N, C-alpha and C positions, 0 to 999 in steps of 0.2 A: 427387203421387207421381212420383219420378224414373223414367225408363226409360233403359236402357243397351243399346248394342250390345256383346255379349260375343263375343270371338273364341275359339273352341275349336280349338286347334291339335292336329294329329295328332302324337303322340309316335312317332318313327321306331322301327320294330321291329328285333329282334335279327338278322333274316334279310335286312336291307337289302342288295341285291346288284344287279349290272348284268347282266341276261340279255337285254336288248334286246327285251322282249316287246311293246312298244306300237307297232304299225305305224301310221304317220301322225304319230308323235311324233318329231321329228327328233333331239332330244337323246337320247332313250331308245335309238333305233336306232344312233346313232353311237358310243355308249359301251358297247354290248353286249360282254359277256365280259371286260371289264376288272375289276380288283380294286376292291372297295368297302371302306369303313371304317365299319361300322355304329355304332361308338362315337362317331366324329367326327360322323356324321350326326345322331345323337340329341342330342349336346351342342350342335351348331350350332342346331338347332331350339329347344332349351331356352333358349339364350342370347337368341334373338330374343323368345321369350315373356316372359322375365324383364325384358328391356329395355323392352318395351312396358308391362308391368305397372308398372315403376318410373316410367314417364312418366304414369301415372294411368289407363291404359286397362284395362277389365275383361278378364281373360284366364283361359281355362280350358284343360284338356287333354282329348283323346280318346285312348283306349287303343289300342295296336297289337293286331293279331289274332294268334291262334295259328297259327304256321307252322313246318314244313310242315303243310298241311291233310290230316290222315290220313283223315278221313271221305271226302273227295273221292277220294283215292287208292284207298280200298277200293271206293267206288262205281264206279270205272273198272276194276275187275277185278284189282287187285293184292292178293295173298293172303299169309297167314302172319302172323308177328309184325310189329310195327311196324318193327323193325330189318330184317327180310327184305323188307318192302314198300319201304323206302327204298333198299335196295341194288338191288332188282330195277328200280325206277323209274330209278335213276341209271344203270343199265347199259342197259336196254331202251328207256326213254322219257325222256331227260334234259329234253326240252322240256316235258313234262308236269310233271316234278318241279320245274322252274324256275317254272312257272305256279302250282303249289300252294304254293310257298315265297315268293312275292313279298310284299314289305313295302309294297305299293302302297296299303294302307289308310291310310298316313301322309298321303296327300293328301286331307284331309277336306273339301275343297271339293267332292269327288265323293261324300261320304258320304250326303248327303240334301238335300232341299229343305225349307226352313223358312219358314213364314209366321207373323209375329207376331200377337198377339191383337188389335191395333188394326185389322187387315185382315180377320179371319175372322168368319164369321157367328155362331159360338157364343162368341166372345170368348176362345178358348184359343189357345195356341201349337201349331201343327200341324207334324208331322214326317213325311216320307215318305222312307225310305231309297232310294237310287238302285239300280236293277237292274243297271246297267253291262253290258248284254248285248253290247256291241260287242267286249269283250275277255274271253276265258275267265278269265284270271287275276284279273280284277276282278269278274266275275259271281258269284263264290263269296263275296263280302264281305258282302252285305246281311243275312244272318241274324245274324251277330255284330254288325254295325253296329246293327241294330235292338235287340238285347239291351242293348248299351252305352248307347244313347240312352234306352231305357226305364229303365235303372238310374240314370241321371243325372237324368232328368226324370220322376219317378215319379208325382207327384200328378195324378190325373185331373181334378181341378177346374181345373187350370191348363194341362195338356198333353194333346194328342191325338196318338196314334201310329197310322200307317197302314202296312200291309205294302207292300213294293216292288211296282211295277206288274208285270203279266205279263212273264215273262222271254223275250221274243222281239222281233225287230226292229221290229215295228210300233210298239212302245211303248218304244223305246230311250231310257233316261233316265240322264243323267250328273250329276244333282244340281245343287248350287248353282254349279258352274262355268259353267252357262248360265242363271243366275238372279241378278238384281240388284233391290234394292228402293230406291225413292226416296221421300223424305218431307220435310216441313218440319221435323219433330221426330220422334224415334224413337217417342214415345208416341202420335203422331197417325196417322190413317189414311194409307196411302201408296199407291204404285203399284208393282206387281211386274212387272218386265220378264222375260219368258221368251224366250230366244233358241234357235232350232232350226236344224238344218242341212238338213233335208229333211222332206217330208210323206210318210207311208207310203201314203196313199190318193189324194192329189191329185198325179198324175204330171205335171201341167202346170207345176208349180213346178220351177225349175232345181235341179240337184243337182251336187255335185262329181264329177269324172271320175277323179281319181287316187287320192284317199284317201277313206275312208268318212265319211259324216256320221253322227255318233254319236247326236245328239239329234233326236227327231222332234217335229213339231208336235203330234201326237196325244198324246204323253207329257205335253207341257206343258199341254195342255187338260185331261187327266185329273187332273193334280195340282191344277190350279186348282179343279176340281170337288170333289175330295176335301177340299181345305182350306177350302171354303166361301167362295171369293173371288167377289165380284160383278164384273160387267163393268167397272165404273168403277175397279176396283183392278188391272186386268190389261192389259198390252200384250204382244202377240206380235210378234216380229221375226225375220226370216230372216237368218242369217249369210250373208255373201257366199260362194258356192261356190268362187270363185277363191282366196280366202284359205285355205279349208280345204285346197285342193290345194297350198298353199304351206307346210303344216305347222301351220296354226292349228286344232288339233283340238278346242278348246273356245273359247267366246266369251271366257273370261277370259285368253286369250292375245292378244286384240286389243282388249279394252275392259274398263274397271272403273268402277263407280259407287258412290256412297254419298251419303246425305242428298239434297241438291238438285243434285249434281254428277255428270256423266257425262264420263269421260276416255276417249276412243276414237280409234282410227285412222280415217283418211278412208275406208279400204276395208273397214271392219268389217261393215257391213250392206248388204243387197241394195238397200234403198230407204231411205236415211238420212233424207231430209227427212220422209218419212211417219212414221218411227219417232220422230224428235225432236218433231214436231208433236203426235203422240198423247200422248207422255209429258207434254209441257208443258200440253196441254189438260186432262189428267186429274189432274195434280199441282196441284190448286187450293190457293191460299193460299201457294205457295212459288215463289220466283224460281228457275226451272230454269236451270242453267248447264251448257252443253255445251261441253267443251273438245276441239276437233278437232286431232289431230296430222296434218299434211299429209304425203303420201307423199314430197314433195320433201325434207322435213326428216328423216323416218325411214321407211325402206322397210319393207314387210312382212317381208322377209328380216332386217332389223335388229331388228324387233320380236320375231321368233321366236328369233333368236340371243341377244338380251339379256334377253328376258322383261320388257320395259319395262311392258307392260300386265298382266302377271301379278304385280301389285303390290298392296299393301294401301292403300286410300284411307281414312284415319282422320280423323274429324271432331274438330277441336280446339275448345277452349272459346271461342276468339275467333271461331268461325264459319268459319275457313279449314280447309283440308285438308292433312294430312301424307301424303306418298307414300312408302311403304316399298318399296324396290326391292332386287333382288339385286346383288351386286358386279359381275356381268357388265355391268350398265348403265354402270359407270364405265370398263370396258375397251373399249367401243364408242365411238369418238370422236364419231359423229353423235348417238348417244343422249345421251352426256354433255353435248354442246353444247346439245341441246334441253332437257335438264333444267335446266341453268344459265339458259337463256332463260326457261323457264316460271316459275321461282321469282322471277326479277327482274321479271317482267312486271306484277306487281300483281294477278294473277288469283286464282281461288279456291284454287289449290294454292300454299301459301306456304313449304313446307319439304319436303326430301327426306331420308330416312334410309336408309343403305345397310347391308345385312347380308351376311355371307359364308355362303351356303347351298349351296356347290358340290356337296356330296354329293347333295342333292336335285336341284339343277339338272342334274347329269349324267344323271339319270334322267328329266328332263323335267318338273320341278315347281318353281315359284318360290314367293315368299312367299304369294301368294294361293291356291296349290294346297294349302298346308299348313293352312289355317284354314277353319272353318265358322262363319259369322256367325249368332248367335242373339240377337234383340232381346227383352229381358226387362225387365218392370217390377220394382220393388223386391220386391213380394210373390212374384213368380215366381222371381226370383233367390234369394230366401230359401228357396223350396221345392225348388231344385235341390240335388243332392248336393254338400255343401261340400268334400269331399275332392278334387275335381278342379279347384278354383278356385285359381289361382296366388297364392302368397304366398311370403315369404322361406323359411319352414320347408319348404314343399312343394318349392320349387326345390332346396334343399340336399339333401333326401331323394332327389329324382329324379336329381340329378347323382351322388350316391353310388351309387344303384341302377344307373345306366348304367355307371359305372366298375367296378362289381362283376361285372356279368353280360354285358357286350357284348364281342364280339371287335373287334379293330382291323384285321382283314384277312380278306376273304371273297371267294372266287372261286365262280362257278357250280358247279364240280365239288364244292365243299365241302358243297353242299346235301344230298348223299347221306349225309353223316356222321351216324349215329344220335345221337351226343352233342350235335349242334346242336339237335335236337328236345328233348332233355332240358334243355339250357341255356335254351331258349326257355320251356318250361313252368315251370321253376323261377323264372325272372325274372317271368313274367306272374302266377304265383300270388302272389308277393311284392307285385307292383304292385297287385293287387286289394285286398290288405290295407292298403297305404299309402293308397290312395284311398277305401277303405271301400265299394267297389261290390259286393262279394260275388261270387258265382259267375256269370260271364258267358261263359266259354270252354267249348268242348266237353269238354275233358279234366277240367274241374271239375264238369260236369253228369252225367257217366257214373258 
């Protein structure tokens, strides 16, 4: 039976905007309050999905969330009709309105942590939605994320779903952006690397001083327990606190792995030799290949500016890797030179594919942010909802859907426009019909 890595990309939502909400994310902060183009953002993401599908990779979509989040506004004391609530929030609390209107669920690398059945004790694929407690605008995502994942992966004989971890700082969890799986083949037992920025209980471990460390060791350990992972399948590694203070808010901004390859920056981890040794020792039967990018070739600043490591590392049929990078990598001369060098070196990364994702990049998310990797056997793939799996027909329907429903210009002040809420709901209601997922949004459940 064949086993596949399926990339489920987040479909950018109709309220995609630049409100500069993510402290510690340099791109998000620097583009705050500029005009966004939700239509272009969604089409850019779809173009990448379709291109990878056409190359033979398994590709799916995850749905955007209902925004603005009216339930959260009401819970925060805004009263009256929905129109009145939006106008009140826009006038009295625009920062709160921006937070409950964020389309950040598009970055599905933060949607959940997923462990494939080859690693888990009960032989099922396990999902835990991320609580994303570090940022208010993201902490409200996990209820809808959980419903969408359950709607796609319904069959309890194949899939196990856990609630998000307790929503406070001790168990801060940012999902797959800090999780990587290594294996000799997708269907064989692998090693799951959990990267954390700090420990909530062990204060002897160093921590960043400028920016917050969003992922805790305790969250990583809890997910490993929930997913039924044995010690031989798990490695915990601390992200270097100095790189967090330079804007590396998730591990996927400084390292990416797949199969038997880890592509990482020299300064990614606090104790790199120990991390590499443990992965190699536990990855039995596979020749582990660690590709280190030296700081002399690409600085941390270059990595943050270009999102070199926030790339997709895709396993080709010939055993080599394809690196999918944003256009910004071509614009940085040092990064471009390094990519030319690595492709010609004869190493495990044999090709680079560049995509224009500037709408996402301006808000701090590259190719890797936009996808959640789910390893599925043929029977598990057959049990997943077929309406979210990319094909020519779905692509054409989604492009038409975006062209019909999305605006091409949005400023943060437009979030108070009651018609935007109506537009969003109309679009999402139609999207659930296109994908066949049924009722997953609050406005459909009331």
